[in-house]
LOKETI-657144 format. One record per atom (N, C-alpha, C): residue number from 1; atom name; x, y, z. Coordinates in steps of 0.001 Angstrom, whole numbers, padded with zeros to 6 digits. Example, Ala and Ser with C-alpha at 12.3 -4.5 7.8 and 13.67 -1.06 7.14 Angstrom:
<recs>
<1,N,<013190,-005690,007800>>
<1,CA,<012300,-004500,007800>>
<1,C,<013200,-003300,007800>>
<2,N,<012850,-002250,007080>>
<2,CA,<013670,-001060,007140>>
<2,C,<012900,000030,007870>>
</recs>
This chain:
<recs>
<1,N,<-013508,-008046,007848>>
<1,CA,<-013284,-006509,007917>>
<1,C,<-014128,-005755,007051>>
<2,N,<-014298,-006212,005870>>
<2,CA,<-015060,-005516,004879>>
<2,C,<-016604,-005242,005422>>
<3,N,<-017046,-006244,006232>>
<3,CA,<-018337,-005988,006677>>
<3,C,<-018426,-004801,007655>>
<4,N,<-017487,-004766,008591>>
<4,CA,<-017369,-003593,009537>>
<4,C,<-017140,-002265,008781>>
<5,N,<-016170,-002248,007826>>
<5,CA,<-016073,-000965,007064>>
<5,C,<-017420,-000557,006277>>
<6,N,<-018067,-001676,005707>>
<6,CA,<-019429,-001200,004957>>
<6,C,<-020509,-000687,006167>>
<7,N,<-020456,-001323,007337>>
<7,CA,<-021388,-000783,008435>>
<7,C,<-021227,000634,008623>>
<8,N,<-019818,000937,008418>>
<8,CA,<-019407,002537,008956>>
<8,C,<-019515,003319,007694>>
<9,N,<-019789,002968,006619>>
<9,CA,<-019844,003897,005484>>
<9,C,<-020695,004885,005434>>
<10,N,<-022057,004616,006077>>
<10,CA,<-023142,005662,006184>>
<10,C,<-022743,006663,006982>>
<11,N,<-021854,006604,008064>>
<11,CA,<-021487,007398,009376>>
<11,C,<-020395,008471,008918>>
<12,N,<-019765,008032,007701>>
<12,CA,<-018633,008888,007443>>
<12,C,<-018938,010359,007312>>
<13,N,<-018064,011258,008004>>
<13,CA,<-018367,012628,007855>>
<13,C,<-019703,013193,008686>>
<14,N,<-020247,012357,009450>>
<14,CA,<-021476,012687,010142>>
<14,C,<-020892,013335,011460>>
<15,N,<-019991,013104,011892>>
<15,CA,<-019402,013526,013275>>
<15,C,<-018749,014861,013072>>
<16,N,<-019165,015979,013746>>
<16,CA,<-018455,017203,013275>>
<16,C,<-017840,017843,014699>>
<17,N,<-018352,017371,015872>>
<17,CA,<-017533,017926,017127>>
<17,C,<-016220,017545,017389>>
<18,N,<-015420,018482,017620>>
<18,CA,<-013874,018135,017727>>
<18,C,<-013585,017219,018826>>
<19,N,<-012662,016252,018590>>
<19,CA,<-012318,015429,019728>>
<19,C,<-011758,016130,020839>>
<20,N,<-012140,015793,022146>>
<20,CA,<-011928,016875,023237>>
<20,C,<-010414,017016,023307>>
<21,N,<-009507,015942,023223>>
<21,CA,<-007989,016102,023574>>
<21,C,<-007380,016897,022379>>
<22,N,<-007960,017123,021219>>
<22,CA,<-007341,017920,020173>>
<22,C,<-007998,019233,019878>>
<23,N,<-009106,019498,020892>>
<23,CA,<-009659,020921,020680>>
<23,C,<-008793,022046,020714>>
<24,N,<-007632,022048,021433>>
<24,CA,<-006726,023053,021430>>
<24,C,<-005912,023560,020114>>
<25,N,<-006023,022510,019351>>
<25,CA,<-005325,022569,017958>>
<25,C,<-006169,023063,016989>>
<26,N,<-005652,024001,015876>>
<26,CA,<-006479,024178,014871>>
<26,C,<-006777,023300,013897>>
<27,N,<-007874,023325,013348>>
<27,CA,<-008385,022276,012395>>
<27,C,<-008543,022831,010878>>
<28,N,<-008362,021945,009831>>
<28,CA,<-008945,022536,008590>>
<28,C,<-009624,021351,008086>>
<29,N,<-010488,021830,006983>>
<29,CA,<-011244,020883,006225>>
<29,C,<-010462,020451,005024>>
<30,N,<-010200,019222,004706>>
<30,CA,<-009341,018774,003509>>
<30,C,<-010584,018055,002586>>
<31,N,<-010483,018439,001349>>
<31,CA,<-011345,017860,000393>>
<31,C,<-011221,016442,000420>>
<32,N,<-012198,015452,000208>>
<32,CA,<-012163,014140,000143>>
<32,C,<-011141,013599,-000617>>
<33,N,<-011139,014264,-001992>>
<33,CA,<-010122,013851,-002913>>
<33,C,<-008782,013777,-002607>>
<34,N,<-008381,014842,-001456>>
<34,CA,<-007132,014792,-001226>>
<34,C,<-006783,013939,000106>>
<35,N,<-007695,013381,000509>>
<35,CA,<-007344,012380,001947>>
<35,C,<-006552,011190,001329>>
<36,N,<-006560,010698,000138>>
<36,CA,<-005878,009715,-000262>>
<36,C,<-004876,009949,-001396>>
<37,N,<-003492,009372,-001115>>
<37,CA,<-002521,009718,-002172>>
<37,C,<-002738,008712,-003247>>
<38,N,<-003266,009094,-004425>>
<38,CA,<-003660,008342,-005538>>
<38,C,<-002323,007740,-006108>>
<39,N,<-002254,006339,-006178>>
<39,CA,<-001257,005650,-006878>>
<39,C,<-001504,005515,-008375>>
<40,N,<-000792,006374,-009143>>
<40,CA,<-000803,006131,-010433>>
<40,C,<000197,005330,-011075>>
<41,N,<000902,004599,-010296>>
<41,CA,<002077,003772,-010778>>
<41,C,<001604,002448,-010981>>
<42,N,<000949,001848,-009818>>
<42,CA,<000836,000308,-009746>>
<42,C,<-000366,-000262,-010765>>
<43,N,<-000001,-001511,-011197>>
<43,CA,<-001026,-002202,-011947>>
<43,C,<-000669,-003658,-012065>>
<44,N,<-001699,-004361,-012364>>
<44,CA,<-001510,-005990,-012565>>
<44,C,<-002067,-006394,-013890>>
<45,N,<-001370,-007049,-014605>>
<45,CA,<-001941,-007622,-015932>>
<45,C,<-001588,-009003,-016077>>
<46,N,<-001161,-009637,-015008>>
<46,CA,<-000766,-010986,-014871>>
<46,C,<-001672,-012198,-014733>>
<47,N,<-002853,-011946,-014654>>
<47,CA,<-003904,-012898,-014308>>
<47,C,<-003907,-014079,-015512>>
<48,N,<-003595,-013824,-016572>>
<48,CA,<-003793,-014852,-017577>>
<48,C,<-002485,-015454,-018123>>
<49,N,<-001311,-014907,-017438>>
<49,CA,<-000136,-015277,-017724>>
<49,C,<000414,-016527,-016955>>
<50,N,<001308,-017304,-017586>>
<50,CA,<001908,-018503,-016993>>
<50,C,<003389,-018477,-016923>>
<51,N,<003726,-019390,-016030>>
<51,CA,<005228,-019597,-015963>>
<51,C,<005820,-019168,-014504>>
<52,N,<007117,-019295,-014109>>
<52,CA,<007383,-018948,-012766>>
<52,C,<007445,-017661,-012614>>
<53,N,<006988,-017318,-011409>>
<53,CA,<006887,-016016,-010731>>
<53,C,<008025,-015467,-009959>>
<54,N,<008415,-014103,-010296>>
<54,CA,<009519,-013640,-009617>>
<54,C,<009151,-012029,-009383>>
<55,N,<009772,-011498,-008524>>
<55,CA,<009595,-010103,-008122>>
<55,C,<011169,-009379,-008071>>
<56,N,<011297,-008209,-008648>>
<56,CA,<012412,-007461,-008410>>
<56,C,<012027,-006092,-007977>>
<57,N,<012746,-005729,-006824>>
<57,CA,<012699,-004751,-006167>>
<57,C,<013607,-003626,-006587>>
<58,N,<013290,-002464,-006892>>
<58,CA,<014354,-001356,-007262>>
<58,C,<014032,-000226,-006168>>
<59,N,<015064,-000341,-005307>>
<59,CA,<015211,000525,-004137>>
<59,C,<015228,001922,-004575>>
<60,N,<015967,002382,-005771>>
<60,CA,<016105,003785,-005913>>
<60,C,<014764,004274,-006525>>
<61,N,<014142,003384,-007195>>
<61,CA,<012801,003962,-007897>>
<61,C,<011461,003564,-006852>>
<62,N,<011769,002783,-005805>>
<62,CA,<010685,002680,-004803>>
<62,C,<009780,001844,-005637>>
<63,N,<009897,001047,-006358>>
<63,CA,<008902,000257,-007096>>
<63,C,<009409,-001353,-007078>>
<64,N,<008074,-002371,-007104>>
<64,CA,<008377,-003697,-007252>>
<64,C,<007823,-003968,-008791>>
<65,N,<008552,-005004,-009278>>
<65,CA,<008389,-005342,-010710>>
<65,C,<007998,-006845,-010637>>
<66,N,<006853,-007283,-010909>>
<66,CA,<006458,-008738,-010773>>
<66,C,<006385,-009379,-012323>>
<67,N,<006999,-010328,-012188>>
<67,CA,<007102,-011110,-013704>>
<67,C,<006439,-012592,-013523>>
<68,N,<006025,-012975,-014602>>
<68,CA,<005545,-014193,-014823>>
<68,C,<006017,-014802,-016016>>
<69,N,<006739,-016041,-016036>>
<69,CA,<007449,-016582,-017335>>
<69,C,<008320,-015602,-017864>>
<70,N,<009024,-014656,-017095>>
<70,CA,<009925,-013768,-017583>>
<70,C,<009266,-012457,-018195>>
<71,N,<008189,-012470,-018159>>
<71,CA,<007383,-011261,-018790>>
<71,C,<006842,-010439,-017682>>
<72,N,<006911,-009120,-017952>>
<72,CA,<006350,-008182,-016740>>
<72,C,<004957,-008388,-016714>>
<73,N,<004499,-008647,-015474>>
<73,CA,<003101,-008820,-015201>>
<73,C,<002256,-007718,-014273>>
<74,N,<003302,-006860,-013736>>
<74,CA,<002940,-005892,-012906>>
<74,C,<003914,-005064,-012236>>
<75,N,<003356,-004009,-011678>>
<75,CA,<004398,-003058,-011069>>
<75,C,<003627,-002402,-009782>>
<76,N,<004352,-002176,-008841>>
<76,CA,<003767,-001740,-007538>>
<76,C,<004688,-000661,-006905>>
<77,N,<004052,000442,-006481>>
<77,CA,<004841,001525,-005696>>
<77,C,<005051,000877,-004460>>
<78,N,<006240,000962,-003718>>
<78,CA,<006303,000516,-002512>>
<78,C,<007008,001512,-001650>>
<79,N,<007288,001281,-000347>>
<79,CA,<008180,002212,000590>>
<79,C,<009065,001089,001496>>
<80,N,<010434,001390,001105>>
<80,CA,<011328,000421,001832>>
<80,C,<012132,001164,003142>>
<81,N,<013007,000438,003695>>
<81,CA,<013775,001113,004853>>
<81,C,<014168,002734,004798>>
<82,N,<014825,002988,005825>>
<82,CA,<015554,004310,005888>>
<82,C,<016834,004151,006386>>
<83,N,<017568,005159,006915>>
<83,CA,<018969,004986,007411>>
<83,C,<018951,004401,008663>>
<84,N,<017873,004314,009254>>
<84,CA,<017996,003503,010620>>
<84,C,<017613,001948,010296>>
<85,N,<016777,001778,009371>>
<85,CA,<016317,000441,009168>>
<85,C,<016418,000220,007616>>
<86,N,<017847,000011,007363>>
<86,CA,<018075,-000443,005899>>
<86,C,<017239,-001507,005416>>
<87,N,<017135,-001648,004223>>
<87,CA,<016390,-002780,003455>>
<87,C,<017570,-003633,002977>>
<88,N,<017498,-004781,003194>>
<88,CA,<018446,-005892,002928>>
<88,C,<018409,-006121,001334>>
<89,N,<019729,-006328,000764>>
<89,CA,<019513,-006565,-000636>>
<89,C,<020171,-008004,-001023>>
<90,N,<019692,-008540,-002106>>
<90,CA,<020243,-009842,-002434>>
<90,C,<019012,-010697,-003012>>
<91,N,<019239,-012005,-003042>>
<91,CA,<018183,-012920,-003678>>
<91,C,<017556,-013592,-002559>>
<92,N,<016133,-013659,-002483>>
<92,CA,<015421,-014137,-001455>>
<92,C,<014135,-015070,-001891>>
<93,N,<014066,-016120,-001127>>
<93,CA,<012902,-016947,-001547>>
<93,C,<011462,-016458,-000627>>
<94,N,<010445,-016497,-001247>>
<94,CA,<009302,-016412,-000277>>
<94,C,<008844,-017544,000251>>
<95,N,<008639,-017640,001415>>
<95,CA,<008368,-018979,002109>>
<95,C,<006879,-019064,002411>>
<96,N,<006324,-017713,002796>>
<96,CA,<004912,-017737,003066>>
<96,C,<004414,-016269,002704>>
<97,N,<003034,-016260,002371>>
<97,CA,<002327,-015033,002208>>
<97,C,<001303,-014786,003133>>
<98,N,<001262,-013584,003467>>
<98,CA,<000197,-013062,004594>>
<98,C,<-000556,-011792,003973>>
<99,N,<-001614,-011955,003627>>
<99,CA,<-002478,-011008,002846>>
<99,C,<-002583,-009815,003880>>
<100,N,<-002588,-010008,005202>>
<100,CA,<-003073,-008760,005988>>
<100,C,<-001843,-008242,006899>>
<101,N,<-000572,-008783,006624>>
<101,CA,<000676,-008559,007262>>
<101,C,<000903,-007086,007365>>
<102,N,<001081,-006565,008589>>
<102,CA,<001651,-005118,008725>>
<102,C,<002973,-005252,009612>>
<103,N,<003874,-004319,008927>>
<103,CA,<005269,-004339,009591>>
<103,C,<005065,-003436,010891>>
<104,N,<006115,-003691,011700>>
<104,CA,<006167,-003229,013207>>
<104,C,<006585,-001540,013001>>
</recs>
């Protein structure tokens, strides 16, 4: 995937004609710096840490806290369920990891 993104990098911003099916809608130019919501919360300091790994999710804070050997190794902002799709609470084991997983 990184290869296809790299091959498109030079083309970013080069297309200026409006998409035909959206021509009727007004458009505005948004500065590049505002396109991405910068995450000032997440970090990882656990590479040199040892011990059992665990994760605590704080639903009210919308953050995941990662621990190694009982010490805080990192924090990540996250987005959990809503009124129609509640997030289950409790203790869970991670059986598999999928780096590219996307929720439905």
